[in-house]
Phi, psi and omega in degrees: 000320181293329181289324184228069186297332184296335181286344186240339185271341183243155178296147177284160182280089185298317184298314181292314183294332179291340177266313186277335187082188182295128177254108182283138179285129182267011178298150182267087185292139177073011182251015185298317179296320178296317179297318179296321179298315179293322176303311181297320179296319178297312182299319180297319185291324185261006183291338184087353181266348182227161171294143179307138181249187180225151175238137181233126176256124186238143176169168179291167180298139176084004186273350176107024181297311182294323180297316179296319179297317181285335172295317175297322177300321177298318178297316181299315180295321181292338179260012175094004180273168177255126180245110181250137185225150175214162185225130175278156189234138179296326177267100186281075182251348185282175181291163182305146178057031189301317182294315179294316182297318181296324179294314184278337169298320178300317179298315183299322178294316181299312184288328181288339177290347180268048184303134177085353182277156179292328180296315179299317181296319181292315180298315180299316180296314181295323180293320179298319180292314185292320185270333176058214184289349182271003186305324185298335178293321180285330178298329178296325178280317184240084187305323183291350176298333179296336178296323181279316187271334189073020182267151175236152183298137177270182180281150179270131178269109183293340181269003182293157174288115186294325177299317179296320182297319179294315179296325180298314183294326176297315182293319180296322178295318176300316180296322177299311180296321180302317182288310186292333179273355180251332188233007178280353180080008181204147176298145182247128175244129175252116178252124177240120185266151176058053180293346177294346179250011182295140179282156183303321181295319179294318179298320179296319178294316179299317180303314181294319180299320182281335184276325186282131180291145179296146177271359181223150179280354184272354188298129176232095187221140178224131177255128179236132179225160174225149178200161173284168186302324183294339179293341181266355179295145183301326182280348178279141182306317180290318179298321178295317178297318182296319180294326180292314183289331174294322178301327181268013170089011176287127184290121184237132175246121182247127179243122181254124181258141177239173178291163182287144172275183184297318181296317181293320178299317180293323178297316179296316180294318180301313181288324179295323181266357181056044179234158178299141177305330179297322182284332184263359189300312183295320177295319181295326177296318178299313183291321179295322179298321183277328185261350184058022176080011177287120185301321179294314178300319179301309184295317180293324179292319179297319177298317180295317180297322178293317180297323183274002176078015179271342169231126185214166181266118180271117180289328182286321182268350178054048179195169177280140177226169183204164180251097185297320183297314181293322179296319181291325183276347184289133179274125181234150175301154184281342181226166186294325182298312180295323179297316181291325177296318178295323179296315179295325181296343178275350183281163175301153185302319182293329177289318177300315180299316181296318179294320178296319178297315180299322182295337178290346183250011176097195187284336186216140177218141179289153179300322181297323178294317180297317179295320178297320178295321178304314181293315184289327184265336176081021173219155187290144177229319186298311183297313177298324179292327175296324177295319178295325176298318179296331179279354180085009180274338180235155168253148182225109182201153176052040175072028180211157172256139175216146177294142181298334177206150183295338177290331175292320176299314180297320180297317180296321182292322181291344178285344176278132179301137185303322183283351180259345188299312182300317181295322179293315177304313181299316180299315180294320181296315179298321180297327183271335189300306183296323180296322181298326177286322182298317184261004178052052181252103182295324179300316179293326178297315178300318180295315181299312181298319180296319178296315179299318182291332174290334174285316175084173183301333182297337182271355184290140185275319183204176184296324180297315179294324180300315179296319179300319182285328174297318179293323177300318179292325176298313181297315181294319178297320178297323177292324176294323177295323178301330180266008178063026173259087187279342176290310177295320180301316180300320180298317179294316180295319180297318177293322177300318178298323182294336179277348181289142180262178178302150181064025182293329179294324181281323187265335182222061188300307184299318178297315181297314181299315181295320180294312183291319180295316180294320178297324180292325176299315181292324176296325176299315180299320182284351183072021181270084186292326180297308179297321180301314181293320179296316179294318182293325179299325176297318179294316179302321185287318191251352180298139186270355178208160178299321180301323180290340181272342193298316182298319179296319179296319180296322178299320181294311182292328177294317180298318179296320179294315180298329181274010180062022174269066191294316180302315181293321178298316180297314181298317179296320182295316180297322178297316180295317180300324178295324177292334177275004180084013181258089181275128178256138179294149178306310176196148178247139176287165180300316178299322179295318178296317179301319180296317179295321178296316181295320178298314180295318178300318180296322178297313182294328179294343178280357180241146170279165178303314183295324178297322177290322179295322182268010186298158181302157180265144179291131181235355177281114185300326180288324177290322177300317179293321178300319178299323178296318179293320177299317180296325177290327184285327187307303182291331179294316178295325179302328182278320189245341181209066189298336180290343180267351185299319182304326180300320181290315180301313181297320178300318182295318179291317182295319177297321180296320179287321184284324188239355180109164182281135175245170177301341180270351184303321179303329176298313181298315181294322180297313182287332174292322175301323178296319178298318181295319178295321178302327181268005175096358180266075187293319183300309180292325178298316179292329176298315179299321179296316181295323176297315180301316182292327176286327178295330180308311182284323183294316184270339184082041184273060184296325187289345178245006184301321182300311181293319180296317180294317183296306182293319180298320179294323176299320180290321181294345176293348177279356176227337184251150176304128188297324181298331182281350184267350190299322181294338178298325179292324178298315178293321178298319177298315180298316179297318181294315180293324178296330177269359181078016184266086181291330177300311178294324178296319179294324174306308184293319180295315181298315178292327180297311183288321179295316180292324177303315182295308186287343178275000176091016176302143179303138187298323176301324177291317178301318180303314180295320181292320177294321180298317179294317180297315179302314182299314181293317182292323178291319179299319181273003179056039179269076187295325183298312179288324180298325179298334181276336184254340191294323181283327175293323177299317177298320179296320177301313181294324178295315179299326180278344183087021184243007187297320184293318181295316182293323180299326182284334187250352187289328180067025184257019183302320180299319179294316182297326176295317179299329182265022184279207190297320181297319179297318182291331178297323181278340185235094185295329179296321177295324178296316178302315180299317181301308183289329176297313182294322176295319178297317183297311184290327176294321177297315182294327181266006177059039177262087193299310185300313180294321178300315182296318178301315181292324178296319178300314180295318182300313182289337173295323180271003185293081186294153177282091183254139178268354181282142173221119178231161182302318183293337176288334179295335177296325178294318177299315182298307183291316181297329176293316178298317179298316183299318180294323178295313180298321179299318180294329181276325188253338184061024179274119187297336181297330179286324176296320180296318178296318178297318180296323176298321178295319178300314182300313182297315184293322178294324178295315180294326180295338177294326180269332178216090177299322183303314187275333191237347187298316181296324177293318179297316179299318183293319176297319179295323178296316178294325177295315179297320177301314181295329180270007180062028177269080191297314185297313178296319180301314180302314181294320183288324175299317181294321177296319179297317180295315182296315180295321178298317180294318182294323183264004173065045171254086186293329178295317179290324179298315179298316182293320179297320177297317181295313181295327174296321177298317178295321178300312182288333174295316181293327180270008173062032172257077192293325180296316178294321179301313180298320180301314182287323176298321178298316178296318179298315179303316180294316183289324175297319176300314182297323178291332182108004181273069187295316180296321178295315180295324178292321178295322178295319177301315181297319179299314181296320178301318186284321189266322188258002173122196186298157186299331184296334185294332176248323184296329178292337183271346185268142172297150181303325183293341181256354185279110176206150178238163179304333183275344183247335184283130182243325178052034177078007183232012181085177182295145180246138175272143178239127182289157176291139183232157178292000000 
């Protein structure tokens, strides 16, 4: 009363209330703390100082989740923000991504109304740049986007990689949100209601949007969702998604709403009736007892009591009055659902029929759909629905009818007899189907097909209709695929298959082939290998030609590859290639491979670059398919059988020359360039890479652009400064994600973080890049790539002195278990990486015994690989340094031989790129001279290594060269020089960010070269730290004993 005295001190407006009836207050009573929590979460998310977060409102139906969300929306709008909303529907009849699409369609209309403004022009310009040539794919999801872009939907490529298509739409949606939340001039909030009914494709899109880090610091975005309690259960798709993104550090605020208690109920009643709480207490107790404090039940009961004359407006007393005895004696249903059903049951029959019909189509239906149904069904709907609107059961706005609450929709639906529902759905769908084709309305087509499928095959009248409905599902599924909603598409194809009768392969071959083949594509996207194999077996059995089997076969080998079942994927691929007439030799000796490489090289030398770019296009469908299988085989062999990889590369180039260029040809040319560089022909290798990159645009090979850019950039590091190549990986990642190629994106991310480290990037920057890469690879379940970066990430943290803290908070134990010994047994390349990284960190920490053990294991796995990438040169460099140290300790000549091989390789690479390799070559030569007791040469070479590292800005190599020079002078008992070089190393390690390493070096010098004053007096105060005093924001660090 004290908060709102005007409601109690003045007479109520009798004249108005006598016309309108009781007006219930929609304020969210008792939710102030919840509202404040969401406010704070919103402010934090859009402040620009934090990554965008999410807010989730949870509670039972009717408790006021949507009201609280829209109250926050009112606050957001009043402060200049944009509040966009969409609602998921229990009856999944709308077009794909309907809830998300409706929200962003709303935004596009709002922004397009600002014609001529600078904001519209900036947003349109940024969107064109961000979405690029792929914009038309997003226009299919958000039609009103074409108003801003002027873009129209392009044609759907049925041969596209469906996994790539799904990832592409996720990335484009993320880019769209990134732009509008950064350049709209206002924070953007996306509210999605009833997430417990969200479809898998929408959840997958939401997941990606929330997981991918913004590309701009200007992003102001907040995601708000609501769901019932069951939506948060781990086994529920939304609950599972939420737990995953929380695991990856996305800030989540959860608000749980409960029903009103007695005091809150009385407060709401008191304000609604404009009476003192003392006067309304007994009535509020009665109502609370019957409604259990459910706000929806409360409002509907008050409306019912007013209609029945049990609560009325007294003109003489000028206030609301009621009959407590009659209210108490009145029998009411125990829950809101039964109460609402009883309320609908009191309406006229035609209104009940209209509401039941509307409920079959979900919470909301367009006016045009209702009119179409009127025509198709032959009975009135619009007029009865207007009557329901007058009763407050429906809302009517923006050309559509919607239930005032989803519980009203559920109540209307339960009034239909269970045995009649399927027949009604089928009847409604058939009535709409032909009309949807006549007026070319895809939205209506999705609704019609969904209604028919809810009826199912049992409702079909005859065989002719069954075939017609199977074809209808094929068409609808294909349209869903065009929108990259493969979950809905699979449902349509699966339903289409269910309508097929016996002998369908013989009588309706093309229809059957398309349904089974399309369903197998969707199963591939879902990672459902069991369904994929069952569907594919049908195609294998009944397909009338090898060509008709190929797509199903490709889906199977792709699924095995994505699931990291590489041996099985390789075997299946080789089997398919043999059926295509592509026989691969069991194994080729090194001389045979060399001969084939020289022959292929000679063929290419007969063409100019431009002639290869303009070369004829491949038109043989079987050869085109063979190229796809070869491209799939290439990376798998690199992991499990690298000595066989050259055969595949050579085949791809030879097929391209013999039959013309295919979209996969750039892969072949890129890897052939890698072979040439491996053999020392850097110039010709780089030529092949440049041809491959030009072919990408000429042929339109978007789906392989990521891999070509990543591998090609690694090869170009043999001629270009490595630090200058890093941005190429960023662009490669963006291109790959825009094409939906997560495989190519992982290539670029993996090379980006690895190259960043070896190029001397400051370790704090490397740490952030590795953390982002780890997060993305784990999210996409890319175990093969994750196995290559996870140990390097640990090494970065160890060098910085942060490994223990991160291990406790990373939450990646499950991933590390997956990448354990069993995984490494199947993937020899992962084993090599594991032992190399262990060897490297042991070498850096001067732990000789562990280093030697790891080196032995590493060289056991040192597979005969024809691949050469810049990051692989680090293995040559480090293994050479390790070999010379072991040789000096063991005097075993095999280690000297290994070190000498590393020197030879590094000097060869330095001939093509002095910038990238000269300092490494000098340092290896210095260690070689040290091992040969060539003191004078060693002194000169250490100094050359330090000087070259400084000149070429490799601070990591400079620090290591200074340290190894210090160890050299310690062994030769020139302690003053040793201290001088150790001091330089200590300073450079600090500058690099390797705090734990610099502290360990300090400890070593203290222990080996004498009292602390001998070095500490020489060090600047800013660099003086010991393991016991340095904290770096993480507390004291322990340092293991080292040799």
